[in-house]
C-alpha positions as CSV (number, residue, x, y, z in Angstrom):
1,M,48.3,115.6,101.9
2,K,50.3,112.9,103.6
3,K,49.8,113.0,107.4
4,I,53.0,113.9,109.3
5,R,53.8,114.3,112.9
6,T,53.2,117.6,114.7
7,S,56.9,118.3,115.1
8,K,57.7,117.8,111.8
9,A,54.8,120.1,110.5
10,K,56.0,122.8,112.5
11,V,59.7,122.3,111.3
12,Y,58.3,122.3,107.6
13,S,55.9,125.2,108.1
14,D,58.9,127.4,109.8
15,F,61.2,126.4,106.9
16,L,58.9,127.3,104.3
17,T,57.8,130.6,105.9
18,G,61.5,131.5,106.2
19,T,61.9,130.5,102.4
20,A,59.0,132.7,101.5
21,I,60.3,135.7,103.4
22,A,63.9,135.2,101.8
23,W,62.4,135.1,98.3
24,F,60.4,138.0,99.0
25,S,63.4,140.0,100.4
26,A,65.6,138.8,97.3
27,G,63.2,139.4,94.8
28,I,61.1,142.4,95.9
29,I,62.7,144.4,98.5
30,T,66.5,144.5,97.3
31,P,65.7,145.7,93.7
32,L,64.0,148.8,95.0
33,F,67.3,149.9,96.5
34,T,69.3,149.3,93.2
35,K,70.0,152.0,90.9
36,R,69.3,150.5,87.5
37,F,66.0,148.8,86.5
38,E,65.7,146.3,83.5
39,I,63.1,143.9,82.3
40,I,65.1,141.2,83.7
41,D,64.6,142.8,87.3
42,L,60.9,142.6,86.9
43,I,61.0,139.0,85.9
44,F,63.1,138.3,89.0
45,A,60.6,140.2,91.2
46,V,57.7,138.2,89.6
47,I,59.5,135.0,90.2
48,G,60.2,136.0,93.9
49,I,56.5,136.7,94.4
50,L,55.5,133.6,93.1
51,V,58.1,131.4,95.0
52,A,57.1,133.3,98.1
53,M,53.2,132.7,97.6
54,V,53.8,129.0,96.8
55,S,56.0,128.5,100.0
56,L,53.6,130.4,102.1
57,Q,50.6,128.2,100.8
58,I,52.5,125.0,101.5
59,A,53.2,126.2,105.1
60,V,49.6,127.0,105.5
61,E,48.8,123.5,104.2
62,Y,51.2,122.0,106.8
63,K,49.6,124.2,109.7
64,R,46.2,122.9,108.8
65,G,47.1,119.5,108.8
66,D,48.8,119.9,112.1
67,K,45.7,121.6,113.6
68,S,43.4,118.7,112.3
69,N,45.7,116.1,113.7
70,G,46.2,117.6,117.1
């Protein structure tokens, strides 16, 4: 991973963590409160989980790079 400054790593990490939380909320939590359930809801839930996992993994990588630089 390309080396970046500590301040940028924190901003990227916070943004990606927020993105993961938003995707998780939209893809997993929200469908639990809707009345109908279709296969498309399941597909969106899986996509939400995958995007959340990828965003969190990238955020962790930025944090690891931040700790090794500082």
